N, CA, C and O atoms as a CHARMM CRD file, in Angstrom:
* protein
*
  320
    1    1 MET  N     42.74000  39.81800   4.77700 PROA 1      0.00000
    2    1 MET  CA    40.81800  39.27600   5.35200 PROA 1      0.00000
    3    1 MET  C     39.86800  40.91700   5.89900 PROA 1      0.00000
    4    1 MET  O     40.14900  42.07400   6.21400 PROA 1      0.00000
    5    2 SER  N     39.37200  40.56000   5.83200 PROA 2      0.00000
    6    2 SER  CA    38.34400  41.70700   6.32700 PROA 2      0.00000
    7    2 SER  C     37.87600  41.75300   7.48500 PROA 2      0.00000
    8    2 SER  O     37.73100  40.78100   8.22600 PROA 2      0.00000
    9    3 ASP  N     37.62200  42.80200   7.71100 PROA 3      0.00000
   10    3 ASP  CA    36.17400  43.01200   9.47500 PROA 3      0.00000
   11    3 ASP  C     35.01700  43.13900   9.06200 PROA 3      0.00000
   12    3 ASP  O     34.33500  43.39000  10.05500 PROA 3      0.00000
   13    4 PHE  N     34.49000  43.11800   8.31300 PROA 4      0.00000
   14    4 PHE  CA    33.29200  43.59800   7.24900 PROA 4      0.00000
   15    4 PHE  C     33.08700  42.10200   6.35600 PROA 4      0.00000
   16    4 PHE  O     33.65800  41.51700   5.43500 PROA 4      0.00000
   17    5 VAL  N     32.25500  41.95700   6.98200 PROA 5      0.00000
   18    5 VAL  CA    30.57100  41.22700   6.79300 PROA 5      0.00000
   19    5 VAL  C     29.21300  41.75300   5.27700 PROA 5      0.00000
   20    5 VAL  O     28.14000  42.20100   5.68100 PROA 5      0.00000
   21    6 ARG  N     29.36700  41.66600   4.10300 PROA 6      0.00000
   22    6 ARG  CA    28.60900  41.99600   3.30200 PROA 6      0.00000
   23    6 ARG  C     27.04400  40.97700   3.20400 PROA 6      0.00000
   24    6 ARG  O     26.81500  39.83000   2.81900 PROA 6      0.00000
   25    7 LEU  N     26.44700  41.76100   3.60200 PROA 7      0.00000
   26    7 LEU  CA    24.78700  40.60200   3.47300 PROA 7      0.00000
   27    7 LEU  C     23.86100  41.70000   2.57000 PROA 7      0.00000
   28    7 LEU  O     23.48200  42.87100   2.60300 PROA 7      0.00000
   29    8 GLN  N     23.75700  40.28600   1.61200 PROA 8      0.00000
   30    8 GLN  CA    22.41500  40.18300   0.27800 PROA 8      0.00000
   31    8 GLN  C     21.27600  40.19200   0.72800 PROA 8      0.00000
   32    8 GLN  O     20.83800  39.13400   1.18100 PROA 8      0.00000
   33    9 LEU  N     20.43500  41.40600   0.74200 PROA 9      0.00000
   34    9 LEU  CA    19.03700  40.69600   0.74500 PROA 9      0.00000
   35    9 LEU  C     18.55300  40.98100  -0.10900 PROA 9      0.00000
   36    9 LEU  O     19.26500  41.70000  -0.81000 PROA 9      0.00000
   37   10 THR  N     17.35700  40.74400  -0.59900 PROA 10     0.00000
   38   10 THR  CA    16.47100  41.34600  -2.18500 PROA 10     0.00000
   39   10 THR  C     15.92900  42.39500  -1.21100 PROA 10     0.00000
   40   10 THR  O     16.16200  42.51100  -0.00800 PROA 10     0.00000
   41   11 LYS  N     15.15000  43.13100  -2.01100 PROA 11     0.00000
   42   11 LYS  CA    14.10000  44.50900  -1.90800 PROA 11     0.00000
   43   11 LYS  C     13.16400  44.37800  -1.07800 PROA 11     0.00000
   44   11 LYS  O     12.95100  45.18300  -0.17100 PROA 11     0.00000
   45   12 ASP  N     11.93800  42.47200  -1.48200 PROA 12     0.00000
   46   12 ASP  CA    11.08800  42.69000  -0.28200 PROA 12     0.00000
   47   12 ASP  C     11.65400  42.09100   1.02100 PROA 12     0.00000
   48   12 ASP  O     11.01700  42.22800   2.06600 PROA 12     0.00000
   49   13 GLU  N     12.68600  41.51300   0.99900 PROA 13     0.00000
   50   13 GLU  CA    13.02300  40.86400   2.96000 PROA 13     0.00000
   51   13 GLU  C     13.76400  42.12400   2.75500 PROA 13     0.00000
   52   13 GLU  O     12.93700  42.93800   3.16600 PROA 13     0.00000
   53   14 ALA  N     15.14200  43.03500   2.25700 PROA 14     0.00000
   54   14 ALA  CA    15.00900  43.97700   3.46900 PROA 14     0.00000
   55   14 ALA  C     13.87600  45.01900   3.89200 PROA 14     0.00000
   56   14 ALA  O     13.94400  45.68200   4.92700 PROA 14     0.00000
   57   15 LEU  N     12.70900  45.09700   2.87400 PROA 15     0.00000
   58   15 LEU  CA    10.85200  45.92000   3.62400 PROA 15     0.00000
   59   15 LEU  C     11.26800  44.84700   4.86600 PROA 15     0.00000
   60   15 LEU  O     12.08300  44.89200   5.78800 PROA 15     0.00000
   61   16 VAL  N     10.29600  43.88100   4.41000 PROA 16     0.00000
   62   16 VAL  CA    10.33400  42.69800   6.03400 PROA 16     0.00000
   63   16 VAL  C     10.71800  42.77100   6.84900 PROA 16     0.00000
   64   16 VAL  O     10.09900  42.96200   7.89500 PROA 16     0.00000
   65   17 LEU  N     12.61000  42.58300   6.66800 PROA 17     0.00000
   66   17 LEU  CA    12.96300  42.70600   8.09700 PROA 17     0.00000
   67   17 LEU  C     13.16100  44.65500   8.73400 PROA 17     0.00000
   68   17 LEU  O     13.52600  45.16900   9.79200 PROA 17     0.00000
   69   18 PHE  N     12.80100  45.05200   7.72600 PROA 18     0.00000
   70   18 PHE  CA    12.80200  46.93900   8.23600 PROA 18     0.00000
   71   18 PHE  C     11.39300  46.55200   8.74200 PROA 18     0.00000
   72   18 PHE  O     11.69200  46.09600   9.84500 PROA 18     0.00000
   73   19 GLU  N     10.21900  46.45300   8.65900 PROA 19     0.00000
   74   19 GLU  CA     9.12100  46.67500   9.36900 PROA 19     0.00000
   75   19 GLU  C      8.94200  46.20800  10.74600 PROA 19     0.00000
   76   19 GLU  O      8.18700  46.62600  11.62300 PROA 19     0.00000
   77   20 TRP  N     10.23000  44.76800  10.75100 PROA 20     0.00000
   78   20 TRP  CA    10.21500  43.55300  11.63200 PROA 20     0.00000
   79   20 TRP  C     11.35700  45.04400  13.40900 PROA 20     0.00000
   80   20 TRP  O     11.21000  45.53200  14.53000 PROA 20     0.00000
   81   21 LEU  N     12.13500  44.95600  12.43000 PROA 21     0.00000
   82   21 LEU  CA    13.42600  45.65700  13.70100 PROA 21     0.00000
   83   21 LEU  C     12.49800  46.70800  14.00900 PROA 21     0.00000
   84   21 LEU  O     12.01700  46.77100  15.14100 PROA 21     0.00000
   85   22 ALA  N     12.02300  48.01900  12.60700 PROA 22     0.00000
   86   22 ALA  CA    11.48800  49.07700  14.14900 PROA 22     0.00000
   87   22 ALA  C      9.84100  48.85200  14.95300 PROA 22     0.00000
   88   22 ALA  O      9.40800  49.63200  15.80100 PROA 22     0.00000
   89   23 GLN  N      9.16100  47.71500  14.49400 PROA 23     0.00000
   90   23 GLN  CA     7.78900  46.81100  15.89400 PROA 23     0.00000
   91   23 GLN  C      9.16400  46.93200  16.81200 PROA 23     0.00000
   92   23 GLN  O      9.06200  47.67800  17.78600 PROA 23     0.00000
   93   24 ARG  N     10.05300  46.47600  16.66800 PROA 24     0.00000
   94   24 ARG  CA    11.31200  45.53500  17.75800 PROA 24     0.00000
   95   24 ARG  C     11.51200  46.73200  19.15300 PROA 24     0.00000
   96   24 ARG  O     11.48600  46.51100  20.36400 PROA 24     0.00000
   97   25 ASP  N     11.74000  48.20000  18.29600 PROA 25     0.00000
   98   25 ASP  CA    12.24000  49.18100  18.89600 PROA 25     0.00000
   99   25 ASP  C     11.18700  49.86200  19.55100 PROA 25     0.00000
  100   25 ASP  O     11.20800  50.14900  20.74800 PROA 25     0.00000
  101   26 GLU  N     10.08200  50.17300  18.61000 PROA 26     0.00000
  102   26 GLU  CA     9.07000  51.07100  19.72400 PROA 26     0.00000
  103   26 GLU  C      8.78500  49.68000  20.59300 PROA 26     0.00000
  104   26 GLU  O      8.51200  49.97900  21.75600 PROA 26     0.00000
  105   27 GLU  N      8.77500  48.58000  20.41300 PROA 27     0.00000
  106   27 GLU  CA     8.36100  47.53600  21.88400 PROA 27     0.00000
  107   27 GLU  C      9.71900  47.60900  23.25500 PROA 27     0.00000
  108   27 GLU  O      9.60100  47.36200  24.45500 PROA 27     0.00000
  109   28 ARG  N     10.96800  48.05300  22.44900 PROA 28     0.00000
  110   28 ARG  CA    11.86900  48.08900  23.85200 PROA 28     0.00000
  111   28 ARG  C     11.77600  49.75400  23.98200 PROA 28     0.00000
  112   28 ARG  O     12.16800  50.06100  25.10800 PROA 28     0.00000
  113   29 ALA  N     11.37000  50.98200  23.17300 PROA 29     0.00000
  114   29 ALA  CA    10.79700  52.23500  23.64400 PROA 29     0.00000
  115   29 ALA  C     10.06600  51.73000  24.95600 PROA 29     0.00000
  116   29 ALA  O     10.44600  51.71900  26.12700 PROA 29     0.00000
  117   30 ARG  N      8.47000  51.17000  24.14700 PROA 30     0.00000
  118   30 ARG  CA     7.87100  51.43500  25.72700 PROA 30     0.00000
  119   30 ARG  C      7.89900  50.81700  26.82300 PROA 30     0.00000
  120   30 ARG  O      7.39900  51.32400  27.82800 PROA 30     0.00000
  121   31 GLU  N      8.38700  49.81100  26.84100 PROA 31     0.00000
  122   31 GLU  CA     9.30600  48.69900  27.82200 PROA 31     0.00000
  123   31 GLU  C      9.73500  49.50600  28.92300 PROA 31     0.00000
  124   31 GLU  O      9.29500  49.83000  30.02600 PROA 31     0.00000
  125   32 ASN  N     11.08300  49.78200  28.00200 PROA 32     0.00000
  126   32 ASN  CA    11.33900  50.94300  28.27400 PROA 32     0.00000
  127   32 ASN  C     11.89000  52.39200  28.62000 PROA 32     0.00000
  128   32 ASN  O     13.12100  52.38100  28.62300 PROA 32     0.00000
  129   33 THR  N     11.53000  53.21600  28.81500 PROA 33     0.00000
  130   33 THR  CA    10.32200  54.52200  29.38700 PROA 33     0.00000
  131   33 THR  C     10.91400  54.93600  30.01000 PROA 33     0.00000
  132   33 THR  O     11.49900  55.93700  29.59600 PROA 33     0.00000
  133   34 GLU  N     11.19300  54.47400  31.45400 PROA 34     0.00000
  134   34 GLU  CA    12.14600  54.38400  32.44300 PROA 34     0.00000
  135   34 GLU  C     13.03100  54.54800  32.64100 PROA 34     0.00000
  136   34 GLU  O     13.37600  55.51000  33.32700 PROA 34     0.00000
  137   35 SER  N     14.02900  53.49800  32.02600 PROA 35     0.00000
  138   35 SER  CA    14.80800  53.18500  32.33100 PROA 35     0.00000
  139   35 SER  C     16.61700  53.93300  31.43900 PROA 35     0.00000
  140   35 SER  O     16.59500  54.50000  30.34700 PROA 35     0.00000
  141   36 ASP  N     17.70900  53.74600  32.12100 PROA 36     0.00000
  142   36 ASP  CA    18.45700  53.95400  31.39600 PROA 36     0.00000
  143   36 ASP  C     19.52100  53.46900  30.62200 PROA 36     0.00000
  144   36 ASP  O     20.32000  53.77500  29.73700 PROA 36     0.00000
  145   37 ALA  N     19.08800  52.39400  31.51500 PROA 37     0.00000
  146   37 ALA  CA    20.31000  50.92500  31.39800 PROA 37     0.00000
  147   37 ALA  C     20.75600  50.09800  29.73100 PROA 37     0.00000
  148   37 ALA  O     19.89400  49.90500  28.87400 PROA 37     0.00000
  149   38 PRO  N     22.02700  49.75800  29.57100 PROA 38     0.00000
  150   38 PRO  CA    22.72400  51.10300  28.07800 PROA 38     0.00000
  151   38 PRO  C     21.83900  49.32700  27.45200 PROA 38     0.00000
  152   38 PRO  O     21.30000  48.37400  28.01500 PROA 38     0.00000
  153   39 LEU  N     22.02400  49.56400  26.61100 PROA 39     0.00000
  154   39 LEU  CA    21.85200  48.48300  25.48400 PROA 39     0.00000
  155   39 LEU  C     22.48400  47.10700  25.38100 PROA 39     0.00000
  156   39 LEU  O     23.68200  47.24200  25.63200 PROA 39     0.00000
  157   40 ASP  N     22.18200  45.79900  25.11000 PROA 40     0.00000
  158   40 ASP  CA    23.50000  44.58000  25.13300 PROA 40     0.00000
  159   40 ASP  C     24.29100  44.63900  23.91900 PROA 40     0.00000
  160   40 ASP  O     24.65100  45.79000  23.67000 PROA 40     0.00000
  161   41 ALA  N     24.68100  43.75700  23.07400 PROA 41     0.00000
  162   41 ALA  CA    25.44800  44.01000  21.98700 PROA 41     0.00000
  163   41 ALA  C     24.35800  43.52200  20.89100 PROA 41     0.00000
  164   41 ALA  O     24.01600  44.25600  19.96400 PROA 41     0.00000
  165   42 GLU  N     23.88500  42.32200  21.06600 PROA 42     0.00000
  166   42 GLU  CA    23.02700  42.16700  20.40300 PROA 42     0.00000
  167   42 GLU  C     20.82100  43.25200  19.66100 PROA 42     0.00000
  168   42 GLU  O     20.02900  43.40300  18.73100 PROA 42     0.00000
  169   43 GLU  N     21.03100  43.46000  20.59200 PROA 43     0.00000
  170   43 GLU  CA    20.03300  44.90100  20.64700 PROA 43     0.00000
  171   43 GLU  C     21.80800  46.47600  19.50800 PROA 43     0.00000
  172   43 GLU  O     21.84000  47.13600  18.46900 PROA 43     0.00000
  173   44 LEU  N     22.40900  46.31000  20.24800 PROA 44     0.00000
  174   44 LEU  CA    23.45200  47.90700  19.09400 PROA 44     0.00000
  175   44 LEU  C     22.84900  47.04100  17.91000 PROA 44     0.00000
  176   44 LEU  O     21.78600  47.44000  17.43500 PROA 44     0.00000
  177   45 VAL  N     23.45400  45.83600  17.36100 PROA 45     0.00000
  178   45 VAL  CA    24.19600  45.27900  16.43200 PROA 45     0.00000
  179   45 VAL  C     22.28000  45.59800  15.40100 PROA 45     0.00000
  180   45 VAL  O     22.24500  46.30800  14.39600 PROA 45     0.00000
  181   46 LEU  N     20.99000  44.90800  15.97300 PROA 46     0.00000
  182   46 LEU  CA    19.97400  45.57400  15.35200 PROA 46     0.00000
  183   46 LEU  C     19.72400  47.10200  14.87400 PROA 46     0.00000
  184   46 LEU  O     19.68100  47.62300  13.75900 PROA 46     0.00000
  185   47 THR  N     19.57000  47.61800  16.25300 PROA 47     0.00000
  186   47 THR  CA    19.77500  49.40300  15.73000 PROA 47     0.00000
  187   47 THR  C     20.20600  49.57100  14.74200 PROA 47     0.00000
  188   47 THR  O     19.78000  50.13700  13.73500 PROA 47     0.00000
  189   48 LYS  N     21.67700  48.75800  15.12700 PROA 48     0.00000
  190   48 LYS  CA    22.60200  49.35700  14.09700 PROA 48     0.00000
  191   48 LYS  C     22.23000  49.03700  12.20800 PROA 48     0.00000
  192   48 LYS  O     22.68000  49.77800  11.33300 PROA 48     0.00000
  193   49 ILE  N     21.28400  47.72000  11.89300 PROA 49     0.00000
  194   49 ILE  CA    21.03400  47.05300  10.38400 PROA 49     0.00000
  195   49 ILE  C     19.55000  48.05300  10.02900 PROA 49     0.00000
  196   49 ILE  O     19.12900  48.30500   8.90100 PROA 49     0.00000
  197   50 HSD  N     18.95200  48.49900  11.33000 PROA 50     0.00000
  198   50 HSD  CA    17.59700  49.18100  11.12900 PROA 50     0.00000
  199   50 HSD  C     17.94400  50.46400  10.96300 PROA 50     0.00000
  200   50 HSD  O     16.90300  51.08800  10.75500 PROA 50     0.00000
  201   51 GLY  N     18.79000  51.11600  10.94900 PROA 51     0.00000
  202   51 GLY  CA    19.44100  51.91900  10.25100 PROA 51     0.00000
  203   51 GLY  C     20.10900  52.51100   9.07800 PROA 51     0.00000
  204   51 GLY  O     20.21800  53.64200   8.60400 PROA 51     0.00000
  205   52 VAL  N     20.47600  51.44300   8.81700 PROA 52     0.00000
  206   52 VAL  CA    20.86600  50.74400   7.49500 PROA 52     0.00000
  207   52 VAL  C     19.62400  50.47700   6.41700 PROA 52     0.00000
  208   52 VAL  O     19.59300  50.96400   5.28700 PROA 52     0.00000
  209   53 LEU  N     18.66800  49.66100   6.95600 PROA 53     0.00000
  210   53 LEU  CA    17.75100  49.61500   6.04100 PROA 53     0.00000
  211   53 LEU  C     16.73300  50.51200   6.07000 PROA 53     0.00000
  212   53 LEU  O     15.84800  50.40000   5.22200 PROA 53     0.00000
  213   54 GLU  N     16.64100  52.03900   7.49300 PROA 54     0.00000
  214   54 GLU  CA    16.75100  53.05000   7.55300 PROA 54     0.00000
  215   54 GLU  C     16.87700  54.29500   6.05500 PROA 54     0.00000
  216   54 GLU  O     16.23800  55.23600   5.58400 PROA 54     0.00000
  217   55 LYS  N     18.39600  53.35600   5.73300 PROA 55     0.00000
  218   55 LYS  CA    19.34400  55.14600   4.65200 PROA 55     0.00000
  219   55 LYS  C     19.30200  54.44300   3.50000 PROA 55     0.00000
  220   55 LYS  O     19.88700  54.93900   2.53700 PROA 55     0.00000
  221   56 SER  N     18.60300  53.12900   3.32700 PROA 56     0.00000
  222   56 SER  CA    18.72300  52.16400   1.97900 PROA 56     0.00000
  223   56 SER  C     16.21100  52.59800   0.78100 PROA 56     0.00000
  224   56 SER  O     15.79300  52.92600  -0.32900 PROA 56     0.00000
  225   57 LEU  N     15.65900  52.25200   2.09000 PROA 57     0.00000
  226   57 LEU  CA    14.40500  51.99100   1.68800 PROA 57     0.00000
  227   57 LEU  C     13.75700  53.29800   1.72900 PROA 57     0.00000
  228   57 LEU  O     13.81600  54.17900   2.58600 PROA 57     0.00000
  229   58 VAL  N     13.07600  53.23400   0.53400 PROA 58     0.00000
  230   58 VAL  CA    12.11600  54.30400   0.55900 PROA 58     0.00000
  231   58 VAL  C     10.49900  54.25500   0.19900 PROA 58     0.00000
  232   58 VAL  O      9.55200  54.85200  -0.31200 PROA 58     0.00000
  233   59 GLU  N     10.94300  53.08000   0.86600 PROA 59     0.00000
  234   59 GLU  CA     9.55800  52.56300   0.60000 PROA 59     0.00000
  235   59 GLU  C      8.05600  52.87100   2.24800 PROA 59     0.00000
  236   59 GLU  O      6.86200  52.92000   2.54300 PROA 59     0.00000
  237   60 PRO  N      9.65600  52.98700   2.78900 PROA 60     0.00000
  238   60 PRO  CA     8.71500  53.14300   4.40800 PROA 60     0.00000
  239   60 PRO  C      7.65200  54.81000   4.65200 PROA 60     0.00000
  240   60 PRO  O      6.89800  55.04300   5.59600 PROA 60     0.00000
  241   61 PHE  N      7.95300  55.71400   3.46700 PROA 61     0.00000
  242   61 PHE  CA     7.52400  56.83100   3.31700 PROA 61     0.00000
  243   61 PHE  C      7.05400  57.24700   2.64400 PROA 61     0.00000
  244   61 PHE  O      6.96700  58.40500   2.23700 PROA 61     0.00000
  245   62 ASP  N      6.47300  55.95400   2.28200 PROA 62     0.00000
  246   62 ASP  CA     6.02800  55.68600   0.64400 PROA 62     0.00000
  247   62 ASP  C      4.14800  56.22300   1.59600 PROA 62     0.00000
  248   62 ASP  O      3.90300  55.73300   2.69800 PROA 62     0.00000
  249   63 PRO  N      3.43900  56.90000   1.12500 PROA 63     0.00000
  250   63 PRO  CA     1.66200  56.72600   1.81500 PROA 63     0.00000
  251   63 PRO  C      0.78600  55.06100   1.79800 PROA 63     0.00000
  252   63 PRO  O      0.02100  54.43000   2.52700 PROA 63     0.00000
  253   64 ASN  N      1.68100  54.84900   0.08900 PROA 64     0.00000
  254   64 ASN  CA     1.12600  53.13200   0.40100 PROA 64     0.00000
  255   64 ASN  C      1.79900  52.18700   0.89600 PROA 64     0.00000
  256   64 ASN  O      1.65700  51.03700   0.48100 PROA 64     0.00000
  257   65 TYR  N      2.52500  52.45600   1.72700 PROA 65     0.00000
  258   65 TYR  CA     3.54400  51.82100   2.87400 PROA 65     0.00000
  259   65 TYR  C      3.01900  50.58000   3.56700 PROA 65     0.00000
  260   65 TYR  O      3.73400  49.67800   4.00200 PROA 65     0.00000
  261   66 GLY  N      1.82900  50.62200   3.62000 PROA 66     0.00000
  262   66 GLY  CA     1.23900  49.43400   4.34900 PROA 66     0.00000
  263   66 GLY  C      0.70600  48.46500   3.16400 PROA 66     0.00000
  264   66 GLY  O      0.48200  47.31300   3.53700 PROA 66     0.00000
  265   67 ALA  N      0.53900  48.66000   2.21100 PROA 67     0.00000
  266   67 ALA  CA     0.33700  47.59500   1.52600 PROA 67     0.00000
  267   67 ALA  C      1.42300  47.00300   0.23700 PROA 67     0.00000
  268   67 ALA  O      1.23000  46.04600  -0.51300 PROA 67     0.00000
  269   68 LEU  N      2.53300  47.88400   0.28800 PROA 68     0.00000
  270   68 LEU  CA     3.73000  48.04500   0.10900 PROA 68     0.00000
  271   68 LEU  C      4.75000  46.79400   0.42800 PROA 68     0.00000
  272   68 LEU  O      5.53000  46.18200  -0.30200 PROA 68     0.00000
  273   69 LEU  N      4.41200  46.66500   1.86400 PROA 69     0.00000
  274   69 LEU  CA     4.34200  46.14000   3.43700 PROA 69     0.00000
  275   69 LEU  C      4.23600  44.43900   3.00300 PROA 69     0.00000
  276   69 LEU  O      5.17700  43.64600   2.96900 PROA 69     0.00000
  277   70 ALA  N      2.40100  44.09000   2.60700 PROA 70     0.00000
  278   70 ALA  CA     1.86200  43.40800   2.60300 PROA 70     0.00000
  279   70 ALA  C      1.95200  42.34400   1.67700 PROA 70     0.00000
  280   70 ALA  O      1.61000  41.16200   1.65000 PROA 70     0.00000
  281   71 ALA  N      2.78600  43.51400   0.57600 PROA 71     0.00000
  282   71 ALA  CA     2.67400  42.91900  -0.98100 PROA 71     0.00000
  283   71 ALA  C      4.27900  42.15400  -0.97200 PROA 71     0.00000
  284   71 ALA  O      4.43300  41.13200  -1.64100 PROA 71     0.00000
  285   72 ALA  N      5.67900  42.85100   0.00200 PROA 72     0.00000
  286   72 ALA  CA     6.44100  42.05900   0.64600 PROA 72     0.00000
  287   72 ALA  C      7.05700  40.93900   1.19700 PROA 72     0.00000
  288   72 ALA  O      8.02700  40.22500   0.94400 PROA 72     0.00000
  289   73 ARG  N      5.79400  41.05200   2.39700 PROA 73     0.00000
  290   73 ARG  CA     5.89300  40.07900   2.81900 PROA 73     0.00000
  291   73 ARG  C      5.15800  38.83300   1.97400 PROA 73     0.00000
  292   73 ARG  O      5.17500  37.78500   2.61900 PROA 73     0.00000
  293   74 ARG  N      4.60000  38.74600   0.83600 PROA 74     0.00000
  294   74 ARG  CA     3.63800  38.09800   1.04900 PROA 74     0.00000
  295   74 ARG  C      4.51100  37.84300  -0.40700 PROA 74     0.00000
  296   74 ARG  O      4.28900  36.66900  -0.70300 PROA 74     0.00000
  297   75 ARG  N      5.04700  38.20800  -1.02100 PROA 75     0.00000
  298   75 ARG  CA     6.09200  36.99400  -1.95600 PROA 75     0.00000
  299   75 ARG  C      7.45600  36.85200  -1.27200 PROA 75     0.00000
  300   75 ARG  O      8.30700  36.24200  -1.91900 PROA 75     0.00000
  301   76 VAL  N      7.87400  37.42600   0.21200 PROA 76     0.00000
  302   76 VAL  CA     9.02000  36.18200   0.23500 PROA 76     0.00000
  303   76 VAL  C      8.26700  34.69800   1.33400 PROA 76     0.00000
  304   76 VAL  O      8.76900  33.58000   1.45300 PROA 76     0.00000
  305   77 GLN  N      6.82200  35.26600   2.06500 PROA 77     0.00000
  306   77 GLN  CA     6.52200  33.47000   1.83600 PROA 77     0.00000
  307   77 GLN  C      6.12800  32.93900   0.09400 PROA 77     0.00000
  308   77 GLN  O      5.98100  31.74800  -0.18200 PROA 77     0.00000
  309   78 GLU  N      6.05600  33.58300  -0.50300 PROA 78     0.00000
  310   78 GLU  CA     6.14000  32.46200  -1.77600 PROA 78     0.00000
  311   78 GLU  C      7.40200  31.75400  -2.28100 PROA 78     0.00000
  312   78 GLU  O      7.56600  30.57900  -2.60900 PROA 78     0.00000
  313   79 SER  N      8.13500  32.65500  -2.25600 PROA 79     0.00000
  314   79 SER  CA     9.66500  32.75800  -2.05500 PROA 79     0.00000
  315   79 SER  C     10.38800  31.51800  -1.32800 PROA 79     0.00000
  316   79 SER  O     11.48600  31.98200  -1.02100 PROA 79     0.00000
  317   80 THR  N     10.35700  30.65200  -1.04700 PROA 80     0.00000
  318   80 THR  CA    10.80500  30.28400   0.44800 PROA 80     0.00000
  319   80 THR  C      9.94800  28.61300   0.25600 PROA 80     0.00000
  320   80 THR  O      9.95700  27.80500   1.18500 PROA 80     0.00000
């Protein structure tokens, strides 16, 4: 049995998740500007997932990122 779990997301789901994680990171950074407290386990896992998505996606670096994200959000909502 493997110690790894493979998650499979559509490109749209990955983009939406990436943005949500980026916003969480920004909020956490603003809240903890004076704190050196270590991250809890959940935050460490979310940070790792964010990093994996950042390495996998090219859309966040596209000049039309806002429109790409809006379209991805719409498609994710329509697919449920």
